[in-house]
Steps between C-alpha positions, in 0.01 A plus 500: 500500500811688615520870426749606233620818670368597842687834496269645233217689668352712221538456125386723212386293204489628142137400447314478169190312604583218262527133583860504620483796735159395631661175613810673632310698765378197701821310425709776658282507810517123538870457431647819645238575768516864397274793419450548125449845350392502136650759267336565162672711234269680262711523185204523268400132487136608485196535722398139443810370678484759779127488575438355844865411550523641854205295618645195327835542674336535840285191446815307408640585844695825451484746789499798264520583132673803352415596141755750367445695177830485313382577145654846462825394665513194273454708185713802590791334679528167318322498165595848377876462564493154344341645186756781488770235507323276250521210746378183330599146596616261227378739230129448574397509865411843641555372855143534624543270799859597576424874498230465764699297750731772640211734582293216651782359713606847618146579616479162672814580699357839595184336634708243688700776669187701582320210669809372680523170314808282528441309175373537145352230280433452129320235294765459229598151395854369519513473120445861402662841485268677743646337810834662412337838431311510828780371717766721342284799589449374854876455534572851370240682711450296820754219534397439861158366396456124481386387154246220474437329165236228554545340157855413607381358832162333480425162346207604282583485131176540304195723470281214617702457818465870575125484435468201732702681767262798492191279490614318813512835678170629355674789328320599181684576178397588146785289365435158347696209360377589151676839491804382309675828429729693731449872443651820633328830424586861565461838333784422259409150381352158561703181476379147429678172576394138533247288314583440134780758525716241674544341155700752291370336180137567599345823374322702771125450490255790521454421870853624573451863399278706730591865447526571128332417172680270263624674185225316311236647734648850491335784302556513127596867517829641627483726805752782534618605846732785597724471807678807637809476720680755713855402605406133467170525689173422322290814551221498239291268283349647184578848629325455834721539806492195726699344783716207401261264679204642310698478177576132556138418577387677182764326288404162647141548383600619153772240455288209622234582241757481220669183626843651557748396766451123492809279520560126536850440633721222630721691742801420712414515869760617748489163679628323189195346333308620196134591534234575243262788559254718315491868589257778414640854532290712262562845648860423578573388145368831363698699759817305418475544123418871526795561730734323258361703211577823686844373595587444133440869439693655789792265574812463289652156444726494809209602724270240345763229547553601862126509568467152352775369729343666802160357408634147477680533833192641669280225355727229640524680834121529525444141395751383761344703783794735553309830509624614841868506407761766421518367145136588441557850637794548266309366201202728557726801548640439152155430357373832640773693317399347167128537577540875552480542120199271457253782452258500211199331343477165323209391282440123481257290300335193655372231267430132569783435745748740341639829628651729237669832565342742251669823602710665766607854589718652770669829586815291551481330162840431339339439162576774249318499169755751371774237535302182426307617192545336160425836344749782450644633824738775610645342816668176393794471260484149356863513387602512870392134529801387296750610763287353777477161329875500424583551869224267622634220281869578555565191713354277227708679238823452696418133566440439131824670403698294752334170400480565127118506481342277235753597235 
């Protein structure tokens, strides 16, 4: 078999320990005749996925394995700004996979530069969004590195072929042909694709969901949670000061119990096809709703409209893998200005899959009971509304006079 690229001497592989990347390690060595360094990003996918991963990578043929803890960076530099902006894709998806990719790909490049690699490799398929996210980051941060994407090069097309490939080389894997779902987990969410979900008419079975209770299984009593923000940063849960990472972990536990944050969506992929996925983002859903509740209190209508526009732009940018761009920098600069007033506490109620804002308070509140009350007040002259309405409707009045109205 001829080598695909004899100039590649050392490659850093984004390694998860799953079926695909386990096969990629020996495949790279056989087809590129290169040294393979495994890079593992700890973005909160859990101890079960990370346990023994270094040994596994080495037994697959990697010369070294670097496990990098990115949880705080993920939460503080990606998740928190996204929540300040209200970034949500196609009105439902809180971007759990997309948010993690910039921090993972950036750390992969850093490892590649540190070890003197001349190439980077990922296990993304040619059908998905992640290949764009990884490679756009590589292009922005280290365009001199060769990018290897085995799924666009090799001839294997099924899980069984990958299993056979590993078996022929006596490389053990915990994967099996019966694992029908494709999942991606991190501190923010877990996604599920494949199996019955490939039929959009088919309801997800109980086997799909792994993180949260169903609303039917959730407690019969509402739980009330208070979230406190300081300039858009989540700083306390139920009055106890926490880091944003600690806050998210606590909210995930609470939210999962009450079955919040589940969605079933048919989304538009960047590459042009539609895909159906189920996502569980319990802590993120609470965070998102609380932030919006606080925003209602402190932002006037123009600010809320602008924040909404910024959020939609940031969601599309994240989904499309364009984090390391001047546009993202400009967007977040604007988001930070609006977030400077997002200080206060929001009380939410969790009940059988629902999140309800029960109360909110802020030193920057624009709500004035003196003006809004239905009772007698001393600050608002109701007769002033007549002149306002006359001027506000002046264009309609002139049009009717010119056209004769209905008379």
